[in-house]
PyMOL commands that place a pseudoatom at each C-alpha (Angstrom):
pseudoatom trace, name=CA, resn=MET, resi=1, chain=A, elem=C, hetatm=0, pos=[53.888, 146.780, -8.967]
pseudoatom trace, name=CA, resn=LYS, resi=2, chain=A, elem=C, hetatm=0, pos=[50.459, 148.296, -8.293]
pseudoatom trace, name=CA, resn=LYS, resi=3, chain=A, elem=C, hetatm=0, pos=[51.111, 149.558, -4.776]
pseudoatom trace, name=CA, resn=PRO, resi=4, chain=A, elem=C, hetatm=0, pos=[53.722, 152.265, -5.583]
pseudoatom trace, name=CA, resn=HIS, resi=5, chain=A, elem=C, hetatm=0, pos=[51.451, 153.702, -8.300]
pseudoatom trace, name=CA, resn=ARG, resi=6, chain=A, elem=C, hetatm=0, pos=[48.489, 153.747, -5.927]
pseudoatom trace, name=CA, resn=ILE, resi=7, chain=A, elem=C, hetatm=0, pos=[50.608, 155.516, -3.289]
pseudoatom trace, name=CA, resn=VAL, resi=8, chain=A, elem=C, hetatm=0, pos=[51.733, 158.141, -5.831]
pseudoatom trace, name=CA, resn=ASN, resi=9, chain=A, elem=C, hetatm=0, pos=[48.095, 158.719, -6.830]
pseudoatom trace, name=CA, resn=ILE, resi=10, chain=A, elem=C, hetatm=0, pos=[47.097, 159.197, -3.198]
pseudoatom trace, name=CA, resn=ILE, resi=11, chain=A, elem=C, hetatm=0, pos=[49.971, 161.633, -2.618]
pseudoatom trace, name=CA, resn=ALA, resi=12, chain=A, elem=C, hetatm=0, pos=[49.338, 163.630, -5.827]
pseudoatom trace, name=CA, resn=TRP, resi=13, chain=A, elem=C, hetatm=0, pos=[45.587, 163.957, -5.343]
pseudoatom trace, name=CA, resn=GLY, resi=14, chain=A, elem=C, hetatm=0, pos=[46.003, 164.416, -1.597]
pseudoatom trace, name=CA, resn=MET, resi=15, chain=A, elem=C, hetatm=0, pos=[48.415, 167.336, -2.042]
pseudoatom trace, name=CA, resn=LEU, resi=16, chain=A, elem=C, hetatm=0, pos=[46.017, 169.034, -4.426]
pseudoatom trace, name=CA, resn=ALA, resi=17, chain=A, elem=C, hetatm=0, pos=[43.031, 168.447, -2.139]
pseudoatom trace, name=CA, resn=ALA, resi=18, chain=A, elem=C, hetatm=0, pos=[44.894, 169.598, 0.985]
pseudoatom trace, name=CA, resn=ALA, resi=19, chain=A, elem=C, hetatm=0, pos=[46.006, 172.810, -0.743]
pseudoatom trace, name=CA, resn=PHE, resi=20, chain=A, elem=C, hetatm=0, pos=[42.449, 173.455, -1.918]
pseudoatom trace, name=CA, resn=ILE, resi=21, chain=A, elem=C, hetatm=0, pos=[41.142, 172.958, 1.628]
pseudoatom trace, name=CA, resn=HIS, resi=22, chain=A, elem=C, hetatm=0, pos=[43.830, 175.388, 2.818]
pseudoatom trace, name=CA, resn=LEU, resi=23, chain=A, elem=C, hetatm=0, pos=[42.624, 177.912, 0.235]
pseudoatom trace, name=CA, resn=CYS, resi=24, chain=A, elem=C, hetatm=0, pos=[39.046, 177.490, 1.497]
pseudoatom trace, name=CA, resn=PHE, resi=25, chain=A, elem=C, hetatm=0, pos=[40.153, 178.339, 5.031]
pseudoatom trace, name=CA, resn=LYS, resi=26, chain=A, elem=C, hetatm=0, pos=[42.089, 181.415, 3.813]
pseudoatom trace, name=CA, resn=TRP, resi=27, chain=A, elem=C, hetatm=0, pos=[39.419, 182.589, 1.341]
pseudoatom trace, name=CA, resn=ASN, resi=28, chain=A, elem=C, hetatm=0, pos=[37.551, 185.074, 3.572]
pseudoatom trace, name=CA, resn=SER, resi=29, chain=A, elem=C, hetatm=0, pos=[40.740, 186.744, 4.804]
pseudoatom trace, name=CA, resn=MET, resi=30, chain=A, elem=C, hetatm=0, pos=[42.014, 187.412, 1.271]
pseudoatom trace, name=CA, resn=PRO, resi=31, chain=A, elem=C, hetatm=0, pos=[41.344, 190.720, -0.506]
pseudoatom trace, name=CA, resn=GLU, resi=32, chain=A, elem=C, hetatm=0, pos=[38.802, 190.616, -3.342]
pseudoatom trace, name=CA, resn=ILE, resi=33, chain=A, elem=C, hetatm=0, pos=[41.423, 191.866, -5.842]
pseudoatom trace, name=CA, resn=THR, resi=34, chain=A, elem=C, hetatm=0, pos=[44.703, 190.031, -5.463]
pseudoatom trace, name=CA, resn=GLY, resi=35, chain=A, elem=C, hetatm=0, pos=[47.829, 189.135, -7.420]
pseudoatom trace, name=CA, resn=VAL, resi=36, chain=A, elem=C, hetatm=0, pos=[47.130, 186.058, -9.537]
pseudoatom trace, name=CA, resn=HIS, resi=37, chain=A, elem=C, hetatm=0, pos=[50.020, 185.806, -12.013]
pseudoatom trace, name=CA, resn=PHE, resi=38, chain=A, elem=C, hetatm=0, pos=[53.813, 185.942, -11.942]
pseudoatom trace, name=CA, resn=ASP, resi=39, chain=A, elem=C, hetatm=0, pos=[56.173, 187.467, -14.509]
pseudoatom trace, name=CA, resn=SER, resi=40, chain=A, elem=C, hetatm=0, pos=[59.435, 185.874, -15.681]
pseudoatom trace, name=CA, resn=ASN, resi=41, chain=A, elem=C, hetatm=0, pos=[61.213, 187.196, -12.572]
pseudoatom trace, name=CA, resn=GLY, resi=42, chain=A, elem=C, hetatm=0, pos=[58.691, 185.603, -10.230]
pseudoatom trace, name=CA, resn=GLU, resi=43, chain=A, elem=C, hetatm=0, pos=[57.075, 188.926, -9.316]
pseudoatom trace, name=CA, resn=ILE, resi=44, chain=A, elem=C, hetatm=0, pos=[53.311, 189.388, -9.290]
pseudoatom trace, name=CA, resn=ASP, resi=45, chain=A, elem=C, hetatm=0, pos=[52.311, 191.207, -12.475]
pseudoatom trace, name=CA, resn=VAL, resi=46, chain=A, elem=C, hetatm=0, pos=[48.548, 190.645, -12.828]
pseudoatom trace, name=CA, resn=TYR, resi=47, chain=A, elem=C, hetatm=0, pos=[45.914, 191.575, -10.276]
pseudoatom trace, name=CA, resn=ALA, resi=48, chain=A, elem=C, hetatm=0, pos=[42.363, 190.263, -10.595]
pseudoatom trace, name=CA, resn=SER, resi=49, chain=A, elem=C, hetatm=0, pos=[39.509, 188.753, -8.654]
pseudoatom trace, name=CA, resn=LYS, resi=50, chain=A, elem=C, hetatm=0, pos=[40.564, 186.178, -6.104]
pseudoatom trace, name=CA, resn=LYS, resi=51, chain=A, elem=C, hetatm=0, pos=[38.342, 183.706, -7.978]
pseudoatom trace, name=CA, resn=TYR, resi=52, chain=A, elem=C, hetatm=0, pos=[41.239, 183.265, -10.410]
pseudoatom trace, name=CA, resn=ILE, resi=53, chain=A, elem=C, hetatm=0, pos=[43.182, 181.511, -7.661]
pseudoatom trace, name=CA, resn=ALA, resi=54, chain=A, elem=C, hetatm=0, pos=[41.167, 178.423, -8.615]
pseudoatom trace, name=CA, resn=TYR, resi=55, chain=A, elem=C, hetatm=0, pos=[43.176, 178.232, -11.852]
pseudoatom trace, name=CA, resn=PRO, resi=56, chain=A, elem=C, hetatm=0, pos=[46.041, 176.087, -10.471]
pseudoatom trace, name=CA, resn=TYR, resi=57, chain=A, elem=C, hetatm=0, pos=[43.524, 173.592, -9.103]
pseudoatom trace, name=CA, resn=ILE, resi=58, chain=A, elem=C, hetatm=0, pos=[41.601, 173.393, -12.374]
pseudoatom trace, name=CA, resn=VAL, resi=59, chain=A, elem=C, hetatm=0, pos=[44.781, 172.983, -14.406]
pseudoatom trace, name=CA, resn=GLY, resi=60, chain=A, elem=C, hetatm=0, pos=[46.262, 170.539, -11.871]
pseudoatom trace, name=CA, resn=THR, resi=61, chain=A, elem=C, hetatm=0, pos=[43.111, 168.413, -11.882]
pseudoatom trace, name=CA, resn=ALA, resi=62, chain=A, elem=C, hetatm=0, pos=[42.923, 168.392, -15.689]
pseudoatom trace, name=CA, resn=PHE, resi=63, chain=A, elem=C, hetatm=0, pos=[46.565, 167.362, -16.045]
pseudoatom trace, name=CA, resn=LEU, resi=64, chain=A, elem=C, hetatm=0, pos=[46.304, 164.685, -13.352]
pseudoatom trace, name=CA, resn=LEU, resi=65, chain=A, elem=C, hetatm=0, pos=[43.304, 163.213, -15.162]
pseudoatom trace, name=CA, resn=LEU, resi=66, chain=A, elem=C, hetatm=0, pos=[45.175, 163.263, -18.489]
pseudoatom trace, name=CA, resn=ILE, resi=67, chain=A, elem=C, hetatm=0, pos=[48.220, 161.630, -16.923]
pseudoatom trace, name=CA, resn=GLN, resi=68, chain=A, elem=C, hetatm=0, pos=[45.932, 159.011, -15.393]
pseudoatom trace, name=CA, resn=LEU, resi=69, chain=A, elem=C, hetatm=0, pos=[44.597, 158.255, -18.887]
pseudoatom trace, name=CA, resn=GLY, resi=70, chain=A, elem=C, hetatm=0, pos=[48.192, 157.874, -20.034]
pseudoatom trace, name=CA, resn=ASP, resi=71, chain=A, elem=C, hetatm=0, pos=[48.804, 155.474, -17.169]
pseudoatom trace, name=CA, resn=MET, resi=72, chain=A, elem=C, hetatm=0, pos=[45.774, 153.407, -18.181]
pseudoatom trace, name=CA, resn=ALA, resi=73, chain=A, elem=C, hetatm=0, pos=[47.074, 153.317, -21.752]
pseudoatom trace, name=CA, resn=ALA, resi=74, chain=A, elem=C, hetatm=0, pos=[50.560, 152.311, -20.565]
pseudoatom trace, name=CA, resn=ARG, resi=75, chain=A, elem=C, hetatm=0, pos=[49.018, 149.290, -18.855]
pseudoatom trace, name=CA, resn=LYS, resi=76, chain=A, elem=C, hetatm=0, pos=[46.869, 148.179, -21.813]
pseudoatom trace, name=CA, resn=VAL, resi=77, chain=A, elem=C, hetatm=0, pos=[48.201, 149.383, -25.166]
pseudoatom trace, name=CA, resn=ARG, resi=78, chain=A, elem=C, hetatm=0, pos=[50.396, 147.105, -27.211]
pseudoatom trace, name=CA, resn=LEU, resi=79, chain=A, elem=C, hetatm=0, pos=[53.846, 148.669, -27.358]
pseudoatom trace, name=CA, resn=GLY, resi=80, chain=A, elem=C, hetatm=0, pos=[55.054, 147.060, -30.589]
pseudoatom trace, name=CA, resn=LEU, resi=81, chain=A, elem=C, hetatm=0, pos=[58.698, 146.969, -29.476]
pseudoatom trace, name=CA, resn=LYS, resi=82, chain=A, elem=C, hetatm=0, pos=[59.240, 143.327, -30.521]
pseudoatom trace, name=CA, resn=ILE, resi=83, chain=A, elem=C, hetatm=0, pos=[60.643, 142.312, -27.145]
pseudoatom trace, name=CA, resn=ALA, resi=84, chain=A, elem=C, hetatm=0, pos=[59.978, 139.412, -24.801]
pseudoatom trace, name=CA, resn=PRO, resi=85, chain=A, elem=C, hetatm=0, pos=[57.057, 139.744, -22.353]
pseudoatom trace, name=CA, resn=LYS, resi=86, chain=A, elem=C, hetatm=0, pos=[59.467, 140.311, -19.425]
pseudoatom trace, name=CA, resn=GLY, resi=87, chain=A, elem=C, hetatm=0, pos=[61.112, 143.208, -21.261]
pseudoatom trace, name=CA, resn=GLU, resi=88, chain=A, elem=C, hetatm=0, pos=[57.730, 144.662, -22.159]
pseudoatom trace, name=CA, resn=SER, resi=89, chain=A, elem=C, hetatm=0, pos=[56.694, 144.486, -18.512]
pseudoatom trace, name=CA, resn=ILE, resi=90, chain=A, elem=C, hetatm=0, pos=[59.877, 146.310, -17.462]
pseudoatom trace, name=CA, resn=PHE, resi=91, chain=A, elem=C, hetatm=0, pos=[59.334, 149.002, -20.082]
pseudoatom trace, name=CA, resn=ARG, resi=92, chain=A, elem=C, hetatm=0, pos=[55.690, 149.472, -19.043]
pseudoatom trace, name=CA, resn=ASP, resi=93, chain=A, elem=C, hetatm=0, pos=[56.855, 149.938, -15.452]
pseudoatom trace, name=CA, resn=GLU, resi=94, chain=A, elem=C, hetatm=0, pos=[59.373, 152.547, -16.609]
pseudoatom trace, name=CA, resn=ILE, resi=95, chain=A, elem=C, hetatm=0, pos=[56.685, 154.465, -18.488]
pseudoatom trace, name=CA, resn=ARG, resi=96, chain=A, elem=C, hetatm=0, pos=[54.341, 154.293, -15.509]
pseudoatom trace, name=CA, resn=GLY, resi=97, chain=A, elem=C, hetatm=0, pos=[57.158, 155.482, -13.239]
pseudoatom trace, name=CA, resn=LEU, resi=98, chain=A, elem=C, hetatm=0, pos=[57.729, 158.468, -15.515]
pseudoatom trace, name=CA, resn=LEU, resi=99, chain=A, elem=C, hetatm=0, pos=[54.012, 159.220, -15.440]
pseudoatom trace, name=CA, resn=ASP, resi=100, chain=A, elem=C, hetatm=0, pos=[54.077, 158.968, -11.639]
pseudoatom trace, name=CA, resn=LEU, resi=101, chain=A, elem=C, hetatm=0, pos=[56.859, 161.564, -11.523]
pseudoatom trace, name=CA, resn=ASN, resi=102, chain=A, elem=C, hetatm=0, pos=[54.722, 163.786, -13.733]
pseudoatom trace, name=CA, resn=LYS, resi=103, chain=A, elem=C, hetatm=0, pos=[51.758, 163.390, -11.372]
pseudoatom trace, name=CA, resn=LEU, resi=104, chain=A, elem=C, hetatm=0, pos=[53.868, 164.476, -8.425]
pseudoatom trace, name=CA, resn=PHE, resi=105, chain=A, elem=C, hetatm=0, pos=[55.325, 167.400, -10.372]
pseudoatom trace, name=CA, resn=VAL, resi=106, chain=A, elem=C, hetatm=0, pos=[51.925, 168.636, -11.570]
pseudoatom trace, name=CA, resn=SER, resi=107, chain=A, elem=C, hetatm=0, pos=[50.307, 168.466, -8.153]
pseudoatom trace, name=CA, resn=GLY, resi=108, chain=A, elem=C, hetatm=0, pos=[53.390, 169.951, -6.492]
pseudoatom trace, name=CA, resn=LEU, resi=109, chain=A, elem=C, hetatm=0, pos=[53.485, 172.810, -8.998]
pseudoatom trace, name=CA, resn=ALA, resi=110, chain=A, elem=C, hetatm=0, pos=[49.782, 173.578, -8.496]
pseudoatom trace, name=CA, resn=VAL, resi=111, chain=A, elem=C, hetatm=0, pos=[50.226, 173.611, -4.717]
pseudoatom trace, name=CA, resn=TYR, resi=112, chain=A, elem=C, hetatm=0, pos=[53.404, 175.704, -4.941]
pseudoatom trace, name=CA, resn=TRP, resi=113, chain=A, elem=C, hetatm=0, pos=[51.784, 178.199, -7.283]
pseudoatom trace, name=CA, resn=SER, resi=114, chain=A, elem=C, hetatm=0, pos=[48.587, 178.538, -5.262]
pseudoatom trace, name=CA, resn=GLU, resi=115, chain=A, elem=C, hetatm=0, pos=[50.416, 179.004, -1.960]
pseudoatom trace, name=CA, resn=PHE, resi=116, chain=A, elem=C, hetatm=0, pos=[52.474, 181.848, -3.388]
pseudoatom trace, name=CA, resn=VAL, resi=117, chain=A, elem=C, hetatm=0, pos=[49.284, 183.488, -4.676]
pseudoatom trace, name=CA, resn=ILE, resi=118, chain=A, elem=C, hetatm=0, pos=[47.479, 182.995, -1.347]
pseudoatom trace, name=CA, resn=TYR, resi=119, chain=A, elem=C, hetatm=0, pos=[50.312, 184.646, 0.593]
pseudoatom trace, name=CA, resn=GLN, resi=120, chain=A, elem=C, hetatm=0, pos=[51.212, 187.124, -2.196]
pseudoatom trace, name=CA, resn=HIS, resi=121, chain=A, elem=C, hetatm=0, pos=[54.909, 186.228, -2.254]
pseudoatom trace, name=CA, resn=SER, resi=122, chain=A, elem=C, hetatm=0, pos=[57.243, 186.334, -5.219]
pseudoatom trace, name=CA, resn=LEU, resi=123, chain=A, elem=C, hetatm=0, pos=[57.565, 182.964, -6.898]
pseudoatom trace, name=CA, resn=TRP, resi=124, chain=A, elem=C, hetatm=0, pos=[60.958, 181.325, -6.496]
pseudoatom trace, name=CA, resn=GLU, resi=125, chain=A, elem=C, hetatm=0, pos=[61.678, 179.537, -9.781]
pseudoatom trace, name=CA, resn=LEU, resi=126, chain=A, elem=C, hetatm=0, pos=[64.475, 177.198, -8.656]
pseudoatom trace, name=CA, resn=PRO, resi=127, chain=A, elem=C, hetatm=0, pos=[62.185, 174.403, -7.351]
pseudoatom trace, name=CA, resn=VAL, resi=128, chain=A, elem=C, hetatm=0, pos=[60.168, 174.492, -10.576]
pseudoatom trace, name=CA, resn=MET, resi=129, chain=A, elem=C, hetatm=0, pos=[63.296, 174.303, -12.727]
pseudoatom trace, name=CA, resn=ALA, resi=130, chain=A, elem=C, hetatm=0, pos=[64.702, 171.488, -10.563]
pseudoatom trace, name=CA, resn=GLY, resi=131, chain=A, elem=C, hetatm=0, pos=[61.485, 169.509, -10.987]
pseudoatom trace, name=CA, resn=MET, resi=132, chain=A, elem=C, hetatm=0, pos=[61.548, 170.035, -14.740]
pseudoatom trace, name=CA, resn=LEU, resi=133, chain=A, elem=C, hetatm=0, pos=[65.175, 168.917, -14.882]
pseudoatom trace, name=CA, resn=ILE, resi=134, chain=A, elem=C, hetatm=0, pos=[64.331, 165.732, -12.964]
pseudoatom trace, name=CA, resn=LEU, resi=135, chain=A, elem=C, hetatm=0, pos=[61.450, 165.019, -15.355]
pseudoatom trace, name=CA, resn=PHE, resi=136, chain=A, elem=C, hetatm=0, pos=[63.678, 165.590, -18.375]
pseudoatom trace, name=CA, resn=ALA, resi=137, chain=A, elem=C, hetatm=0, pos=[66.363, 163.263, -16.991]
pseudoatom trace, name=CA, resn=ALA, resi=138, chain=A, elem=C, hetatm=0, pos=[63.725, 160.599, -16.288]
pseudoatom trace, name=CA, resn=PHE, resi=139, chain=A, elem=C, hetatm=0, pos=[62.358, 160.967, -19.828]
pseudoatom trace, name=CA, resn=LEU, resi=140, chain=A, elem=C, hetatm=0, pos=[65.840, 160.564, -21.319]
pseudoatom trace, name=CA, resn=THR, resi=141, chain=A, elem=C, hetatm=0, pos=[66.417, 157.506, -19.138]
pseudoatom trace, name=CA, resn=VAL, resi=142, chain=A, elem=C, hetatm=0, pos=[63.244, 155.870, -20.439]
pseudoatom trace, name=CA, resn=CYS, resi=143, chain=A, elem=C, hetatm=0, pos=[64.228, 156.695, -24.030]
pseudoatom trace, name=CA, resn=VAL, resi=144, chain=A, elem=C, hetatm=0, pos=[67.740, 155.286, -23.617]
pseudoatom trace, name=CA, resn=SER, resi=145, chain=A, elem=C, hetatm=0, pos=[66.388, 152.144, -21.968]
pseudoatom trace, name=CA, resn=VAL, resi=146, chain=A, elem=C, hetatm=0, pos=[64.505, 151.029, -25.096]
pseudoatom trace, name=CA, resn=PRO, resi=147, chain=A, elem=C, hetatm=0, pos=[67.537, 149.660, -27.005]
pseudoatom trace, name=CA, resn=VAL, resi=148, chain=A, elem=C, hetatm=0, pos=[68.969, 148.229, -23.780]
pseudoatom trace, name=CA, resn=ILE, resi=149, chain=A, elem=C, hetatm=0, pos=[65.758, 146.348, -23.007]
pseudoatom trace, name=CA, resn=LYS, resi=150, chain=A, elem=C, hetatm=0, pos=[65.514, 145.164, -26.631]
pseudoatom trace, name=CA, resn=HIS, resi=151, chain=A, elem=C, hetatm=0, pos=[69.061, 143.833, -26.347]
pseudoatom trace, name=CA, resn=ILE, resi=152, chain=A, elem=C, hetatm=0, pos=[68.522, 142.077, -23.006]
pseudoatom trace, name=CA, resn=TYR, resi=153, chain=A, elem=C, hetatm=0, pos=[65.034, 140.736, -23.763]
pseudoatom trace, name=CA, resn=PRO, resi=154, chain=A, elem=C, hetatm=0, pos=[64.917, 140.029, -27.500]
pseudoatom trace, name=CA, resn=LEU, resi=155, chain=A, elem=C, hetatm=0, pos=[61.813, 138.467, -28.984]
pseudoatom trace, name=CA, resn=THR, resi=156, chain=A, elem=C, hetatm=0, pos=[62.687, 134.883, -29.863]
pseudoatom trace, name=CA, resn=ALA, resi=157, chain=A, elem=C, hetatm=0, pos=[60.609, 132.967, -32.365]
for i in range(1, 157): cmd.bond("trace and resi %d" % i, "trace and resi %d" % (i + 1))
show_as sticks, trace
zoom trace
């Protein structure tokens, strides 16, 4: 089950890198003082140096690294669920799948945010809320699966 996780990593990091390269190409054509923050209605409310546009990339990189640490832990840490090895393997894959969704959301959000700042458009919140709803549903699914997996794959002595 390594290949899907590797593909998600390539997509997540690739999106962030491609958006940063796009920013580099647009950098000289952007005004020195530009809108860098959005209010609750998605309208630009803070104007500052264009250097602050790097913020989504810094935050995106930090979160991707933290999620990657979580992925490493999900592969190695003992879960303590008292289930058979097959059930533990399934649960680890579920956790890693949830982390993969988070990687895609974080990189997608950073790209989305930076593109709206680059082009000085109002932020449309629906895609962000949809992504958060998908993540929440995936989290609930993983939580609900614990008793199901324990029932299907009990630890036998």
